PyMOL CGO cylinders between C-alpha atoms (Angstrom):
from pymol import cmd
from pymol.cgo import CYLINDER

trace = [
    CYLINDER, -114.23, 80.25, 94.79, -114.20, 83.67, 96.34, 0.3, 1, 1, 1, 1, 1, 1,
    CYLINDER, -114.20, 83.67, 96.34, -113.41, 86.15, 93.59, 0.3, 1, 1, 1, 1, 1, 1,
    CYLINDER, -113.41, 86.15, 93.59, -111.52, 88.32, 96.11, 0.3, 1, 1, 1, 1, 1, 1,
    CYLINDER, -111.52, 88.32, 96.11, -109.00, 85.52, 96.58, 0.3, 1, 1, 1, 1, 1, 1,
    CYLINDER, -109.00, 85.52, 96.58, -108.52, 85.29, 92.82, 0.3, 1, 1, 1, 1, 1, 1,
    CYLINDER, -108.52, 85.29, 92.82, -108.12, 89.06, 92.41, 0.3, 1, 1, 1, 1, 1, 1,
    CYLINDER, -108.12, 89.06, 92.41, -105.99, 89.46, 95.54, 0.3, 1, 1, 1, 1, 1, 1,
    CYLINDER, -105.99, 89.46, 95.54, -103.48, 86.86, 94.37, 0.3, 1, 1, 1, 1, 1, 1,
    CYLINDER, -103.48, 86.86, 94.37, -103.48, 87.85, 90.71, 0.3, 1, 1, 1, 1, 1, 1,
    CYLINDER, -103.48, 87.85, 90.71, -99.78, 88.74, 90.52, 0.3, 1, 1, 1, 1, 1, 1,
    CYLINDER, -99.78, 88.74, 90.52, -98.86, 85.27, 91.74, 0.3, 1, 1, 1, 1, 1, 1,
    CYLINDER, -98.86, 85.27, 91.74, -101.56, 83.50, 89.73, 0.3, 1, 1, 1, 1, 1, 1,
    CYLINDER, -101.56, 83.50, 89.73, -101.22, 85.08, 86.32, 0.3, 1, 1, 1, 1, 1, 1,
    CYLINDER, -101.22, 85.08, 86.32, -98.09, 83.10, 85.45, 0.3, 1, 1, 1, 1, 1, 1,
    CYLINDER, -98.09, 83.10, 85.45, -99.90, 79.88, 86.31, 0.3, 1, 1, 1, 1, 1, 1,
    CYLINDER, -99.90, 79.88, 86.31, -102.92, 81.03, 84.31, 0.3, 1, 1, 1, 1, 1, 1,
    CYLINDER, -102.92, 81.03, 84.31, -100.70, 81.64, 81.30, 0.3, 1, 1, 1, 1, 1, 1,
    CYLINDER, -100.70, 81.64, 81.30, -99.06, 78.22, 81.72, 0.3, 1, 1, 1, 1, 1, 1,
    CYLINDER, -99.06, 78.22, 81.72, -102.49, 76.59, 81.62, 0.3, 1, 1, 1, 1, 1, 1,
    CYLINDER, -102.49, 76.59, 81.62, -103.93, 78.74, 78.84, 0.3, 1, 1, 1, 1, 1, 1,
    CYLINDER, -103.93, 78.74, 78.84, -100.92, 79.63, 76.70, 0.3, 1, 1, 1, 1, 1, 1,
    CYLINDER, -100.92, 79.63, 76.70, -103.01, 81.42, 74.07, 0.3, 1, 1, 1, 1, 1, 1,
    CYLINDER, -103.01, 81.42, 74.07, -103.66, 84.23, 76.57, 0.3, 1, 1, 1, 1, 1, 1,
    CYLINDER, -103.66, 84.23, 76.57, -101.26, 87.06, 75.82, 0.3, 1, 1, 1, 1, 1, 1,
    CYLINDER, -101.26, 87.06, 75.82, -99.57, 89.37, 78.29, 0.3, 1, 1, 1, 1, 1, 1,
    CYLINDER, -99.57, 89.37, 78.29, -101.95, 92.07, 77.10, 0.3, 1, 1, 1, 1, 1, 1,
    CYLINDER, -101.95, 92.07, 77.10, -104.90, 89.77, 77.88, 0.3, 1, 1, 1, 1, 1, 1,
    CYLINDER, -104.90, 89.77, 77.88, -103.54, 89.20, 81.37, 0.3, 1, 1, 1, 1, 1, 1,
    CYLINDER, -103.54, 89.20, 81.37, -103.05, 92.93, 81.92, 0.3, 1, 1, 1, 1, 1, 1,
    CYLINDER, -103.05, 92.93, 81.92, -106.65, 93.62, 80.88, 0.3, 1, 1, 1, 1, 1, 1,
    CYLINDER, -106.65, 93.62, 80.88, -107.98, 90.81, 83.08, 0.3, 1, 1, 1, 1, 1, 1,
    CYLINDER, -107.98, 90.81, 83.08, -106.33, 92.23, 86.22, 0.3, 1, 1, 1, 1, 1, 1,
    CYLINDER, -106.33, 92.23, 86.22, -107.49, 89.23, 88.25, 0.3, 1, 1, 1, 1, 1, 1,
    CYLINDER, -107.49, 89.23, 88.25, -111.16, 89.56, 87.41, 0.3, 1, 1, 1, 1, 1, 1,
    CYLINDER, -111.16, 89.56, 87.41, -112.36, 85.98, 87.24, 0.3, 1, 1, 1, 1, 1, 1,
    CYLINDER, -112.36, 85.98, 87.24, -115.22, 86.67, 84.83, 0.3, 1, 1, 1, 1, 1, 1,
    CYLINDER, -115.22, 86.67, 84.83, -112.76, 88.27, 82.41, 0.3, 1, 1, 1, 1, 1, 1,
    CYLINDER, -112.76, 88.27, 82.41, -110.49, 85.23, 82.63, 0.3, 1, 1, 1, 1, 1, 1,
    CYLINDER, -110.49, 85.23, 82.63, -113.42, 83.10, 81.48, 0.3, 1, 1, 1, 1, 1, 1,
    CYLINDER, -113.42, 83.10, 81.48, -114.23, 85.53, 78.69, 0.3, 1, 1, 1, 1, 1, 1,
    CYLINDER, -114.23, 85.53, 78.69, -110.68, 85.62, 77.37, 0.3, 1, 1, 1, 1, 1, 1,
    CYLINDER, -110.68, 85.62, 77.37, -110.38, 81.83, 77.50, 0.3, 1, 1, 1, 1, 1, 1,
    CYLINDER, -110.38, 81.83, 77.50, -113.67, 81.57, 75.64, 0.3, 1, 1, 1, 1, 1, 1,
    CYLINDER, -113.67, 81.57, 75.64, -112.47, 84.07, 73.03, 0.3, 1, 1, 1, 1, 1, 1,
    CYLINDER, -112.47, 84.07, 73.03, -108.95, 82.69, 72.49, 0.3, 1, 1, 1, 1, 1, 1,
    CYLINDER, -108.95, 82.69, 72.49, -109.93, 79.01, 72.45, 0.3, 1, 1, 1, 1, 1, 1,
    CYLINDER, -109.93, 79.01, 72.45, -113.29, 79.29, 70.70, 0.3, 1, 1, 1, 1, 1, 1,
    CYLINDER, -113.29, 79.29, 70.70, -115.12, 77.39, 73.45, 0.3, 1, 1, 1, 1, 1, 1,
    CYLINDER, -115.12, 77.39, 73.45, -118.42, 77.96, 75.21, 0.3, 1, 1, 1, 1, 1, 1,
    CYLINDER, -118.42, 77.96, 75.21, -118.77, 79.97, 78.40, 0.3, 1, 1, 1, 1, 1, 1,
    CYLINDER, -118.77, 79.97, 78.40, -119.77, 76.80, 80.23, 0.3, 1, 1, 1, 1, 1, 1,
    CYLINDER, -119.77, 76.80, 80.23, -116.63, 75.00, 79.03, 0.3, 1, 1, 1, 1, 1, 1,
    CYLINDER, -116.63, 75.00, 79.03, -114.43, 77.94, 80.04, 0.3, 1, 1, 1, 1, 1, 1,
    CYLINDER, -114.43, 77.94, 80.04, -116.02, 77.93, 83.51, 0.3, 1, 1, 1, 1, 1, 1,
    CYLINDER, -116.02, 77.93, 83.51, -115.52, 74.17, 83.79, 0.3, 1, 1, 1, 1, 1, 1,
    CYLINDER, -115.52, 74.17, 83.79, -111.83, 74.55, 82.93, 0.3, 1, 1, 1, 1, 1, 1,
    CYLINDER, -111.83, 74.55, 82.93, -111.36, 77.39, 85.42, 0.3, 1, 1, 1, 1, 1, 1,
    CYLINDER, -111.36, 77.39, 85.42, -113.06, 75.46, 88.22, 0.3, 1, 1, 1, 1, 1, 1,
    CYLINDER, -113.06, 75.46, 88.22, -110.82, 72.45, 87.57, 0.3, 1, 1, 1, 1, 1, 1,
    CYLINDER, -110.82, 72.45, 87.57, -107.75, 74.72, 87.52, 0.3, 1, 1, 1, 1, 1, 1,
    CYLINDER, -107.75, 74.72, 87.52, -108.81, 76.45, 90.75, 0.3, 1, 1, 1, 1, 1, 1,
    CYLINDER, -108.81, 76.45, 90.75, -109.23, 73.10, 92.47, 0.3, 1, 1, 1, 1, 1, 1,
    CYLINDER, -109.23, 73.10, 92.47, -105.61, 72.23, 91.60, 0.3, 1, 1, 1, 1, 1, 1,
    CYLINDER, -105.61, 72.23, 91.60, -104.01, 75.63, 92.25, 0.3, 1, 1, 1, 1, 1, 1,
    CYLINDER, -104.01, 75.63, 92.25, -105.99, 77.39, 94.96, 0.3, 1, 1, 1, 1, 1, 1,
    CYLINDER, -105.99, 77.39, 94.96, -106.33, 76.05, 98.45, 0.3, 1, 1, 1, 1, 1, 1,
]
cmd.load_cgo(trace, "trace")
């Protein structure tokens, strides 16, 4: 996915991101500011999963939420 689309739609997407990954705090979302790589890092940190697993989850989520 084009990272510009992710960043450009961040205000609309962050609620959906938090629905999917409820362990992400509002502070996390503010720090992320739509930067896709930071989304993966925070998911990795909060859920104790590998970078590859975080990327896999994000790609699946993007497929369902971004057209």
